[in-house]
C-alpha positions as CSV (number, residue, x, y, z in Angstrom):
1,X,124.6,194.9,65.8
2,X,122.8,198.2,65.2
3,X,121.0,198.9,61.9
4,X,123.3,201.9,61.4
5,X,126.6,200.3,62.3
6,X,129.4,201.9,60.3
7,X,127.3,204.9,59.4
8,X,128.6,208.4,60.1
9,X,126.0,211.0,61.0
10,X,125.9,214.8,61.6
11,X,123.1,216.3,63.5
12,X,123.1,220.1,63.6
13,X,121.7,222.0,66.5
14,X,121.9,219.2,69.1
15,X,122.5,221.0,72.4
16,X,118.9,220.1,73.4
17,X,115.5,219.4,72.1
18,X,114.8,217.6,68.8
19,X,118.4,217.7,67.7
20,X,119.6,216.0,70.9
21,X,116.9,213.4,70.6
22,X,117.8,212.6,67.0
23,X,121.5,212.3,67.9
24,X,120.7,209.9,70.8
25,X,118.5,207.7,68.6
26,X,121.0,207.5,65.8
27,X,123.8,206.6,68.3
28,X,121.6,203.9,69.9
29,X,121.2,202.3,66.4
30,X,125.0,202.1,66.0
31,X,125.9,205.3,64.1
32,X,128.9,207.4,65.0
33,X,127.3,210.8,65.5
34,X,128.8,214.2,65.2
35,X,126.8,217.0,66.7
36,X,127.0,220.8,66.4
37,X,125.6,223.7,68.4
38,X,126.4,227.1,69.8
39,X,125.7,226.3,73.5
40,X,128.8,225.2,75.4
41,X,127.7,226.5,78.8
42,X,124.3,225.8,80.3
43,X,121.7,228.6,79.9
44,X,124.0,230.7,77.8
45,X,121.8,230.5,74.8
46,X,119.2,232.4,72.9
47,X,116.4,231.1,75.1
48,X,117.5,230.4,78.6
49,X,117.2,226.6,78.7
50,X,119.4,223.8,80.0
51,X,121.6,221.7,77.7
52,X,124.9,222.0,75.9
53,X,126.5,220.1,73.0
54,X,129.0,218.6,75.5
55,X,126.2,217.4,77.8
56,X,124.6,215.7,74.8
57,X,127.9,214.1,73.9
58,X,128.4,212.9,77.5
59,X,124.9,211.3,77.7
60,X,125.4,209.4,74.4
61,X,128.8,208.1,75.4
62,X,127.5,207.1,78.8
63,X,124.8,205.1,77.1
64,X,127.4,203.2,75.1
65,X,127.2,205.3,71.9
66,X,129.8,207.2,69.9
67,X,129.5,211.0,69.7
68,X,131.7,213.9,68.9
69,X,130.5,217.4,69.8
70,X,131.8,220.4,67.8
71,X,131.0,224.0,68.7
72,X,129.6,225.7,65.6
73,X,127.6,228.8,64.8
74,X,125.8,227.8,61.5
75,X,125.6,231.4,60.4
76,X,129.4,231.2,59.9
77,X,130.3,229.4,56.7
78,X,133.9,229.1,57.9
79,X,132.8,227.3,61.0
80,X,130.6,225.0,59.1
81,X,133.3,224.1,56.6
82,X,135.6,223.3,59.5
83,X,133.0,220.8,60.9
84,X,132.9,218.9,57.6
85,X,136.7,219.0,57.2
86,X,137.0,217.4,60.6
87,X,134.5,214.7,59.7
88,X,136.1,214.1,56.3
89,X,139.6,213.9,57.9
90,X,138.6,211.6,60.6
91,X,136.0,209.4,58.8
92,X,136.4,209.9,55.1
93,X,132.6,209.9,54.7
94,X,129.3,211.3,55.8
95,X,126.3,209.0,55.5
96,X,123.5,211.0,57.2
97,X,123.1,214.7,57.5
98,X,120.2,215.9,59.7
99,X,119.7,219.7,59.3
100,X,117.9,220.6,62.5
101,X,119.5,223.8,63.5
102,X,117.2,226.8,63.4
103,X,117.5,230.4,64.6
104,X,113.8,231.2,64.9
105,X,113.7,231.3,68.7
106,X,115.3,234.7,68.6
107,X,111.7,236.1,68.4
108,X,111.5,235.6,72.2
109,X,114.1,238.3,72.7
110,X,114.1,240.5,69.6
111,X,112.6,243.4,71.4
112,X,108.9,242.8,70.8
113,X,106.3,240.4,72.2
114,X,105.2,238.5,69.1
115,X,101.9,237.5,70.5
116,X,100.8,241.1,70.8
117,X,101.7,242.1,67.3
118,X,98.8,243.0,65.0
119,X,100.7,241.7,61.9
120,X,104.0,241.2,60.2
121,X,104.6,245.0,59.8
122,X,105.0,245.3,63.5
123,X,107.7,242.7,63.7
124,X,111.4,243.7,63.6
125,X,113.0,242.9,60.2
126,X,115.7,241.1,62.1
127,X,113.3,238.3,62.8
128,X,113.1,237.4,59.1
129,X,116.9,237.5,58.8
130,X,117.5,235.2,61.7
131,X,114.9,232.6,60.7
132,X,116.4,232.5,57.2
133,X,120.1,232.8,58.0
134,X,120.1,230.4,61.0
135,X,117.5,228.2,59.4
136,X,117.0,228.0,55.7
137,X,120.5,229.2,54.7
138,X,122.1,227.1,57.4
139,X,120.4,224.0,56.0
140,X,121.5,224.9,52.5
141,X,125.1,225.5,53.3
142,X,125.5,222.2,55.3
143,X,123.7,220.4,52.5
144,X,126.0,221.8,49.8
145,X,129.1,220.7,51.6
146,X,127.7,217.3,52.5
147,X,126.4,216.7,49.0
148,X,130.0,217.1,47.6
149,X,131.2,214.3,49.9
150,X,128.1,212.1,49.3
151,X,128.3,212.4,45.5
152,X,132.0,211.5,45.6
153,X,131.2,208.4,47.7
154,X,128.0,207.7,45.8
155,X,126.0,207.3,49.0
156,X,124.2,209.4,51.6
157,X,121.0,210.8,53.0
158,X,120.0,214.4,53.8
159,X,117.1,215.0,56.2
160,X,115.8,218.5,56.7
161,X,113.6,219.2,59.8
162,X,110.7,221.5,59.1
163,X,107.2,222.0,60.4
164,X,103.6,221.9,59.3
165,X,103.2,225.7,59.6
166,X,104.7,225.7,56.1
167,X,101.2,224.8,54.9
168,X,99.5,227.6,57.0
169,X,99.1,231.4,56.6
170,X,98.3,232.3,60.2
171,X,101.4,231.5,62.2
172,X,103.5,234.6,61.3
173,X,104.8,235.6,57.9
174,X,108.5,235.0,58.6
175,X,107.8,231.7,60.4
176,X,105.5,230.2,57.8
177,X,107.6,231.4,54.9
178,X,110.9,230.1,56.3
179,X,109.4,226.6,56.9
180,X,107.8,226.6,53.4
181,X,111.2,227.6,52.0
182,X,112.9,224.7,53.7
183,X,110.2,222.3,52.3
184,X,110.6,223.6,48.7
185,X,114.4,223.8,48.9
186,X,114.5,220.1,49.9
187,X,112.4,219.1,47.0
188,X,114.7,220.9,44.6
189,X,117.8,219.3,46.3
190,X,116.1,215.9,45.9
191,X,115.7,216.5,42.2
192,X,119.4,217.3,41.7
193,X,120.6,214.4,43.8
194,X,118.3,211.7,42.6
195,X,120.6,210.7,39.8
196,X,123.3,210.0,42.4
197,X,120.9,207.8,44.4
198,X,121.1,210.2,47.4
199,X,117.6,210.9,48.9
200,X,116.6,214.2,50.4
201,X,113.6,214.1,52.7
202,X,111.7,216.7,54.8
203,X,110.3,215.5,58.2
204,X,107.7,217.4,60.1
205,X,107.5,216.6,63.8
206,X,104.4,216.9,66.0
207,X,104.3,218.5,69.4
208,X,107.6,217.5,70.9
209,X,108.4,217.5,74.6
210,X,111.5,219.7,74.3
211,X,112.9,221.7,77.1
212,X,111.1,224.8,75.8
213,X,107.7,223.0,75.6
214,X,108.1,221.4,79.1
215,X,109.0,224.8,80.5
216,X,105.6,226.1,79.3
217,X,103.8,222.8,79.7
218,X,100.7,224.5,81.2
219,X,100.1,226.0,77.8
220,X,100.1,222.7,76.0
221,X,98.0,219.5,75.9
222,X,100.8,216.9,76.0
223,X,98.5,213.9,75.7
224,X,99.5,213.5,72.0
225,X,103.0,214.7,72.3
226,X,106.3,213.1,71.1
227,X,109.6,212.5,72.9
228,X,112.7,214.2,71.3
229,X,114.0,210.7,70.5
230,X,110.9,209.7,68.5
231,X,111.8,211.6,65.4
232,X,115.3,210.1,65.6
233,X,113.8,206.6,65.7
234,X,111.9,207.4,62.5
235,X,115.1,208.8,60.9
236,X,117.0,205.6,61.9
237,X,114.4,203.5,60.2
238,X,114.4,205.6,57.1
239,X,118.2,205.5,56.9
240,X,118.2,201.7,57.0
241,X,115.4,201.3,54.5
242,X,116.8,199.9,51.2
243,X,114.0,201.6,49.3
244,X,114.4,205.0,50.8
245,X,115.1,206.6,47.4
246,X,111.4,206.2,46.6
247,X,110.7,208.7,49.4
248,X,113.1,211.3,48.2
249,X,111.6,214.8,47.7
250,X,108.7,214.0,50.0
251,X,107.5,215.7,53.1
252,X,107.0,213.1,55.8
253,X,105.0,213.5,59.0
254,X,107.0,211.8,61.7
255,X,104.1,210.2,63.5
256,X,102.5,209.0,60.2
257,X,105.8,207.5,59.1
258,X,106.3,205.9,62.5
259,X,103.0,204.1,62.0
260,X,104.0,202.8,58.6
261,X,107.2,201.4,60.0
262,X,105.6,200.1,63.2
263,X,107.5,202.4,65.5
264,X,106.2,203.4,68.9
265,X,107.6,206.2,71.1
266,X,110.0,205.5,74.0
267,X,107.0,205.4,76.4
268,X,105.3,202.8,74.3
269,X,102.7,205.2,73.0
270,X,101.7,205.7,69.3
271,X,101.5,209.5,68.7
272,X,98.7,210.5,66.3
273,X,99.8,212.5,63.2
274,X,98.7,216.2,63.6
275,X,96.4,217.7,61.0
276,X,97.3,221.0,59.4
277,X,94.6,222.6,61.5
278,X,96.4,221.4,64.7
279,X,100.0,222.5,64.0
């Protein structure tokens, strides 16, 4: 018996990276997991990396889990609505929504080399739009639709993945602002949904060994890194915590929360929570 048996989850942006890891962890704990993403063919994505939503689905099923992959561009409200219609039709409920999708990686191919820019005025305006449309707004739209289902069923959990740069000023104006917007948006959502006993929580990961990070591993110190599954292990524990409503509206550091729950990474290591100076 898994701690999430009978629970229906949706993880957005799960072709690879953190989203894939979260989906795998939720499935291992018994949840039926729906996943979305734009990548249906390997390397045909914003940043040329391996992984597709169908490969994630196949891995989870091969491991004994339940997973349904749905191609979806989260900048299209119509496509997002179809995802939730499918879940509602097939399951009649959604218990866990993990908003992980984010469009910020377009800055690798938006026409400028961001590390050479003197300041925000040299960055293309499209970078701001992509980070907000594919990130903040995508989280908002999915949450709006999910909240309607959750309020009707008087049950649910919304997790928004953000990052500690929301507390910094020196990691790019669009980047820092979009993450800060996600954090604040989540707090406001939590306020509205608390009366329905539906928690909304922000989770900040540390340095995660995603495909992108491993591709540039010579630029990182991976001694205190986290597996993509690690944050999913934390979410699984949160989702099964009977007192989770007490954490609603909070920004949780994945590694710190893991210590509180006694969770270690898949390699048996205990990642150390990053300080704001380290993110």
